[in-house]
C-alpha positions, 0 to 999 in steps of 0.5 A: 180276763174280762175288761171289768176285772182288768179295770177293777184290778188296775184301780185297786193297784193304783189305790194301793200304790198311792196309799203307800206313797202317801204313807212314805211321804208322811213319815217324820224326820226322826227315828222311833227313838225320837232322834232326828235323822239329821243330827243333834242340837249342840253348843255354840262352842262346838261350832266350826261355822256361824251362818247368818240365815238372812244372808245365806241360801246354802252351805257345805259341811262335812258330816259331824260338823256343828254350825251356829245359825244366827237370825238377828239376836237369836241363835241355835247350834246343830251338829249335822250327823246325817243318815244319808249324806245329801241336802237338808233344809235347815228349817227342819232342825231350826226351832219353830219360827226361827227362819222362814226362808229355805237354807240348804245344808249340803252334808258330805261324808267325812274322811273317817266314814267308809261309805 
């Protein structure tokens, strides 16, 4: 293969890889149905924990737990039911403008899950 053909092939391969990577990175955090990959909003009555977002940097949860997040006099509650257990930045599920600093939520499998 000539040097020019090798260069052209390498350039197109790199462009295709970059395009695929960009497409994956831009995917929303929702299923096609619109449901979040990280769970659903819930009521404060269902919460097992209340977290002040101004004084907390991370929390550990079991999949299926509901948390009420508090920022001054504002609150919202979220049931973490993640597709893949791991970490979630709470800003991904918080209402717009609710919090500006990251708060990592570490979600582990509950006792009733097989994986």
